[in-house]
C-alpha positions in Angstrom: 22.2 28.6 -44.7 21.2 25.2 -43.0 17.5 25.7 -44.0 18.4 26.4 -47.7 20.8 23.3 -48.1 18.4 21.1 -46.3 15.8 22.2 -48.8 17.9 21.7 -51.9 18.9 18.1 -50.5 15.0 17.2 -50.0 14.3 18.5 -53.5 17.1 16.6 -55.1 16.2 13.5 -53.3 12.7 13.9 -54.3 13.4 14.6 -58.1 16.1 12.2 -58.2 14.1 9.1 -56.8 11.1 9.9 -58.8 13.4 10.3 -62.0 15.3 7.0 -61.4 12.2 5.1 -60.7 10.5 6.4 -63.9 13.5 5.5 -66.0 13.8 2.2 -64.3 10.0 1.3 -65.0 10.0 2.5 -68.7 13.4 0.4 -69.5 11.9 -2.7 -67.5 8.8 -2.4 -69.5 10.1 -1.4 -73.0 7.7 1.4 -73.0 8.4 4.8 -74.9 7.1 7.6 -72.5 4.9 10.3 -74.1 4.6 13.8 -73.1 1.9 13.1 -70.5 4.2 10.5 -68.9 7.1 13.0 -68.7 5.2 15.6 -67.2 3.6 13.2 -64.5 6.7 11.3 -63.5 9.4 13.7 -63.8 7.4 16.7 -62.7 4.3 16.3 -60.7 5.4 13.2 -58.9 8.6 14.9 -57.2 6.5 18.2 -56.5 3.7 16.1 -54.9 6.3 14.5 -52.6 7.8 17.6 -51.7 4.1 19.3 -51.0 3.1 15.9 -48.9 6.2 16.5 -46.6 5.7 20.0 -46.4 2.0 19.4 -45.2 3.0 16.5 -42.7 5.4 18.9 -41.1 3.1 21.7 -40.7 0.4 19.6 -39.4 2.7 17.8 -36.8 3.9 21.4 -35.7 0.3 22.5 -35.3 -0.6 19.4 -33.2 2.2 19.8 -30.9 1.6 23.4 -30.3 -2.1 22.8 -29.3 -0.9 19.7 -26.9 1.3 22.0 -25.2 -1.1 24.8 -24.5 -3.0 24.7 -21.3 -6.8 23.9 -21.5 -8.0 27.0 -19.7 -6.6 30.3 -18.2 -6.2 30.7 -14.5 -9.2 31.8 -12.7 -9.0 35.7 -12.1 -5.7 35.7 -14.3 -5.1 37.1 -17.7 -2.3 36.8 -20.2 0.7 34.7 -20.5 1.4 34.4 -16.6 -2.2 33.5 -15.8 -2.2 30.8 -18.6 1.0 29.3 -17.6 -0.1 28.9 -14.0 -3.4 26.9 -15.0 -1.4 24.7 -17.2 1.0 23.9 -14.3 -2.1 23.3 -12.0 -3.9 21.1 -14.3 -0.8 18.7 -15.0 -0.1 18.4 -11.4 -1.1 15.2 -9.7 -3.9 15.5 -6.9 -2.4 15.8 -3.4 -2.3 12.7 -1.2 -5.7 12.3 0.6 -5.5 12.3 4.5 -7.4 9.1 5.6 -9.2 8.7 8.7 -8.5 5.7 10.9 -11.6 4.6 12.0 -10.6 1.6 13.7 -7.4 -0.1 14.6 -6.6 -3.4 16.3 -4.0 -5.8 17.1 -3.5 -9.3 18.6 0.1 -10.1 19.5 2.3 -11.5 22.4 1.9 -9.3 25.4 -1.3 -7.7 24.6 -4.4 -8.6 22.8 -5.2 -4.6 22.1 -3.2 -1.6 21.7 -3.6 -0.4 25.3 -2.6 -3.8 27.0 0.6 -3.8 24.7 1.4 -0.1 25.3 1.0 -1.1 29.1 3.2 -4.0 29.1 6.1 -2.1 26.9 5.8 0.7 29.5 6.4 -1.9 32.2 9.4 -3.3 30.2 7.5 -6.8 30.2 7.1 -7.2 26.4 10.2 -9.1 25.2 10.9 -12.4 23.8 11.4 -15.6 25.8 12.7 -19.1 25.7 10.0 -21.3 24.2 8.8 -24.5 26.0 7.9 -26.3 22.6 10.4 -25.1 19.9 14.0 -26.2 20.0 16.9 -25.7 17.6 19.3 -28.2 16.1 21.4 -28.1 19.1 18.2 -29.0 21.2 18.1 -25.7 22.9 14.8 -23.8 23.5 14.1 -21.3 20.5 14.2 -17.6 21.7 10.6 -16.3 20.3 7.6 -14.3 21.1 4.4 -16.7 21.5 1.1 -15.3 21.9 -0.9 -16.7 24.8 -4.4 -17.9 24.5 -4.5 -18.9 20.9 -6.9 -21.7 20.0 -5.1 -23.1 17.2 -7.1 -26.4 17.0 -10.4 -24.3 17.4 -9.3 -22.3 14.4 -8.6 -25.2 12.4 -11.8 -27.2 13.2 -14.0 -23.9 12.6 -12.3 -23.4 8.9 -12.3 -27.0 8.2 -16.2 -27.1 8.9 -16.8 -24.0 7.0 -15.0 -25.3 4.0 -17.0 -28.4 4.0 -20.3 -26.3 4.3 -19.2 -24.5 1.2 -18.6 -27.5 -0.8 -14.7 -26.7 -1.0 -11.6 -29.3 -0.4 -10.2 -29.7 2.9 -7.0 -27.8 3.6 -3.8 -29.3 4.7 -1.4 -26.4 6.2 1.4 -26.3 8.8 0.8 -25.1 12.4 1.9 -21.6 11.4 -1.1 -21.0 9.0 -3.8 -22.2 11.6 -2.0 -20.0 14.4 -2.1 -17.0 12.0 -5.9 -17.6 11.4 -6.5 -17.8 15.1 -4.9 -14.5 15.6 -6.8 -13.0 12.6 -10.2 -13.9 13.8 -10.7 -11.2 16.9 -8.8 -8.7 14.7 -11.1 -9.0 11.6 -14.2 -9.2 13.7 -13.4 -5.9 15.4 -12.6 -4.3 12.2 -15.7 -5.7 10.5 -18.0 -4.7 13.3 -16.6 -1.2 12.9 -17.3 -1.0 9.1 -20.7 -2.6 9.4 -21.8 0.7 11.5 -22.0 2.5 8.3 -25.5 3.8 7.8 -25.9 2.3 3.9 -25.5 -1.2 5.4 -28.4 -1.0 7.7 -30.2 0.7 5.0 -29.7 -2.2 2.5 -30.4 -4.8 5.1 -33.8 -2.8 5.7 -34.6 -2.5 2.1 -33.7 -6.4 1.5 -36.1 -7.3 4.4 -38.9 -5.1 2.9 -38.7 -6.8 -0.6 -38.8 -10.2 1.0 -41.9 -9.3 3.2 -43.7 -7.6 0.5 -43.3 -4.0 2.0 -40.8 -2.9 -1.0 -39.5 -3.9 -4.5 -36.5 -5.7 -5.6 -35.5 -2.7 -7.6 -35.6 -0.7 -4.2 -33.5 -3.5 -2.7 -31.0 -3.4 -5.3 -30.5 0.5 -5.5 -30.0 0.4 -1.6 -27.6 -2.4 -2.0 -25.6 -0.6 -4.7 -25.6 2.4 -2.6 -23.3 0.5 -0.2 -19.8 1.6 -0.8 -17.2 -1.3 -2.0 -15.3 -2.2 1.0 -11.8 -3.3 0.0 -10.6 -6.1 2.2 -6.7 -6.2 1.8 -5.1 -9.1 3.6 -1.3 -8.9 3.6 -0.2 -12.7 3.9 3.0 -14.3 4.8 5.1 -14.6 1.4 5.6 -18.4 1.7 1.8 -19.3 1.6 0.6 -21.0 -1.5 -2.2 -20.0 -3.5 -4.7 -22.3 -1.9 -3.7 -20.9 1.4 -4.3 -17.5 0.3 -7.5 -18.4 -1.3 -8.9 -20.0 1.6 -7.6 -17.2 4.1 -9.2 -14.6 1.8 -12.4 -16.4 1.6 -12.7 -16.9 5.3 -11.9 -13.4 6.2 -14.3 -11.9 3.8 -17.0 -14.5 5.4 -16.2 -13.0 8.7 -16.9 -9.4 7.5 -20.1 -10.8 5.7 -21.1 -12.2 9.1 -20.8 -8.6 10.8 -23.4 -7.3 8.3 -21.6 -6.1 5.2 -23.1 -7.3 2.0 -20.9 -10.1 0.5 -21.5 -8.6 -2.8 -19.9 -5.4 -2.0 -16.5 -6.8 -0.5 -13.5 -6.8 -2.9 -10.9 -9.2 -1.6 -7.1 -8.9 -2.4 -4.8 -11.4 -0.9 -2.3 -11.1 -3.9 1.5 -12.0 -3.0 4.5 -9.6 -3.0 2.4 -6.9 -1.1 3.8 -4.8 1.9 2.1 -2.3 4.2 4.0 0.9 2.8 3.3 0.8 -0.9 -0.3 -0.5 0.0 -1.1 2.6 2.3 0.7 5.0 -0.2 -1.4 3.6 -3.0 -4.5 4.2 -0.9 -3.5 7.9 -0.2 -2.3 8.8 -3.8 -4.6 6.7 -5.8 -7.3 9.7 -6.1 -10.0 7.0 -5.5 -12.8 6.6 -2.9 -11.5 4.7 0.3 -13.2 2.4 2.7 -10.5 -0.2 3.2 -9.8 -2.9 5.9 -6.4 -3.5 5.7 -5.4 -6.5 7.7 -2.1 -8.7 8.2 -1.7 -11.9 10.0 1.6 -13.8 10.6 2.8 -16.7 12.7 6.3 -18.1 12.9 5.6 -20.2 15.9 6.2 -23.6 14.3 8.7 -26.3 13.7 8.5 -25.5 9.9 9.8 -22.0 10.4 12.4 -23.0 13.0 13.8 -25.9 10.7 13.9 -23.5 7.6 15.4 -20.5 9.4 18.0 -22.8 11.1 18.9 -24.4 7.8 19.3 -20.9 6.1 21.3 -19.3 8.9 18.5 -17.0 9.8 17.4 -18.1 13.5 18.6 -16.4 16.3 20.8 -18.4 18.6 23.8 -18.2 21.2 26.1 -18.5 18.2 24.1 -16.4 15.9 23.0 -13.3 17.8 22.0 -11.4 14.8 19.5 -13.9 13.9 15.7 -13.4 13.9 13.5 -14.5 16.7 10.4 -16.1 15.5 7.1 -14.0 16.4 3.5 -13.7 15.5 0.7 -11.2 15.5 -2.5 -9.9 13.7 -3.4 -6.4 13.4 -5.1 -4.2 11.2 -6.9 -0.8 10.2 -10.0 0.5 8.8 -9.1 3.3 6.5 -11.8 5.9 5.3 -11.6 8.9 3.2 -13.4 12.1 4.5 -16.8 11.2 2.8 -17.0 7.8 4.4 -15.5 8.8 7.6 -18.3 11.4 8.2 -20.9 8.5 7.8 -19.4 6.3 10.3 -20.2 6.5 14.0 -17.7 7.6 16.7 -15.6 10.3 14.7 -13.5 12.5 14.6 -10.9 9.8 14.1 -7.0 9.8 14.1 -5.6 10.6 10.7 -3.2 8.9 8.4 -1.6 12.2 7.5 1.2 11.0 5.3 3.0 7.7 4.1 6.3 7.3 2.4 7.6 4.0 1.2 11.3 3.4 -0.3 13.8 0.6 -0.5 17.3 0.3 0.3 19.9 -0.6 -2.3 21.3 -3.6 -0.3 20.3 -5.8 2.8 20.6 -3.8 5.9 22.7 -6.6 7.5 25.4 -5.7 5.1 25.5 -2.0 5.6 27.5 -0.2 8.3 25.7 0.6 11.5 23.7 3.7 11.7 23.2 4.0 7.7 19.9 5.5 8.0 19.7 7.6 4.5 16.6 6.2 3.1 14.6 5.8 6.5 15.7 9.3 7.4 14.4 10.7 4.3 11.0 8.9 4.5 10.6 10.3 7.9 11.4 13.7 7.2 8.9 13.5 4.1 6.0 12.5 6.2 6.6 15.0 8.8 6.1 17.9 6.1 2.6 18.4 6.8 3.1 19.7 10.5 3.8 23.3 11.1 7.5 24.4 10.9 9.2 23.5 14.2 6.4 21.1 15.4 7.6 18.1 17.7 6.3 14.6 17.4 6.6 13.1 21.1 6.6 9.5 20.2 8.2 7.2 17.4 6.8 3.7 17.1 8.7 1.2 14.8 8.3 -2.6 14.1 12.3 -2.8 14.9 13.4 -6.0 16.7 16.9 -6.6 18.5 19.3 -6.7 15.6 21.8 -4.2 16.0 22.0 -2.6 12.4 18.2 -2.3 12.4 18.5 -0.8 16.1 21.1 1.7 15.1 19.2 2.7 11.7 16.1 3.6 13.5 18.0 5.5 16.2 19.8 7.4 13.9 16.7 8.3 11.8 14.7 9.1 14.5 17.3 11.6 15.9 17.7 13.0 12.6 14.0 13.9 12.3 13.2 14.6 15.9 16.6 15.5 17.8 14.9 15.9 21.1 13.5 12.6 21.6 14.6 10.4 24.6 15.9 7.2 22.9 14.7 5.1 26.0 11.2 6.7 26.7 10.3 8.2 23.2 11.2 5.4 20.8 9.2 2.2 21.1 10.8 -0.9 19.2 7.8 -3.0 18.9 9.7 -5.8 17.3 11.0 -7.0 20.8 7.2 -7.6 21.8 6.3 -9.2 18.6 9.3 -11.2 17.3 9.6 -11.5 13.5 6.0 -10.9 12.5 6.4 -9.7 8.9 3.8 -7.3 7.7 1.8 -7.7 10.9 4.7 -5.9 12.8 4.2 -2.7 11.1 0.5 -2.9 11.0 0.8 -3.4 14.8 2.9 -0.3 15.1 0.7 1.7 13.2 -2.4 0.3 15.6 -0.1 1.3 18.6 0.7 4.8 17.2 -3.2 5.2 16.5 -3.8 4.4 20.4 -1.0 6.7 21.4 -2.0 9.7 19.3 -5.3 9.7 20.8 -3.9 9.3 24.5 -1.4 12.1 24.0 -3.3 14.4 21.9 -0.1 14.5 19.5 1.1 13.3 16.5 3.0 9.9 16.4 5.8 8.9 13.7 5.7 5.1 12.6 8.6 3.6 10.9 9.2 0.3 9.4 12.8 -1.1 9.0 12.7 -4.9 10.0 12.6 -6.0 6.5 16.1 -6.4 4.9 15.5 -3.7 2.6 11.7 -2.1 2.6 11.4 0.9 4.4 8.3 3.1 5.4 7.3 6.1 7.4 4.0 7.2 8.2 2.7 10.2 10.4 -0.4 9.6 12.5 -2.3 12.8 13.8 -4.8 12.9 16.6 -8.5 13.7 15.8 -9.3 17.1 14.8 -11.2 19.2 17.1 -14.2 20.7 16.0 -12.8 24.3 15.9 -9.5 22.9 14.1 -8.4 21.4 11.1 -5.5 18.9 10.8 -2.2 20.5 9.7 
């Protein structure tokens, strides 16, 4: 009944519109229609409109039907069931890549490498202390985590001279910038040296030398250079750095990678603001693209500029504000490679970044009740899925500091994910060793997890909850043995 009624209404609309338009046209032009005009405007035109509408509907229905069909039947299957399976498989996103961590490094208070920091934490020596140079508004020393042996003046002089040699203007920055760059230098040198062991780098260098000495051609050198994979250099820098500081930091870090041997033309630098480790790592895993990436973070909050700003905003730890932040500093990084690139690097097999999950709380953790761990717990359980059912993770490493809401959140999430963990021995809160170190804090936790996965021969769960709202969990598995594959 509805179909017939719809047809009658459409016909009335087509004929009524055509007739009304024709009558209006004839009257406005004072024209007397002949037989041909009557046939065209009163019969042919409305019928043409109805026919056109019918053809458009049929064409749209046919197109929708084709778009909804799978591209090919399932292998070995026939009939509707096999076809449906193929359609589902074709539309599913590719599974996340398991990335090899070919190298990891950190430079932080209480340790200039992962092994040293692990030892300091085992001896309960990795904790903040009263600073001898920084004071709060009341004249008391600030509780912070300061890295020893940092040549801030040397880093400033080196970068200033390098800028002058490049014809770039001098840079004026506060102490925290220069300390972060001093921390970053040994970290980037370590990662760059590991990346430069890639065989395509040596082949490109040899082809370039042969072309210069007449033993090869420029075309051969160009082909060898293009065979070097593009190395992504992602620098996670403090959010308060301006564009000039970011540009200089990116250029200088790229220069350090090139000094180790990687061709400058095959380095892609990313220092965009607003990036954090969790989403970056998740994007690398789920992007479906070839991956050879240096992921580096460097941060220093050891300076008067930070202390003054935090004190003015009520963020600084003091005796009257025990939930405030303790200034810290660190540089840490990872060399990440997909299976193809990892097979070409020396020193494998490597620990694996098996899974990463990033999320966000709806509000600042400081405003939540203690132990509210829903987001972090869900992320932890998500990254543990690659493990066999009932598998145990003997260690959790997190960037968590001293603040009670974050500590309770970490403990609750760790207990929900792995109930048998000892909260004293099996959960390492790295924030007490590094202080508030931004993105470098979680990358330091990943570097420590990379070290512990190899030492223990067991997976390590890493978590990030020092940020007010951003949360992340990552699973690091030990290197695969020759007769086994990662779970």
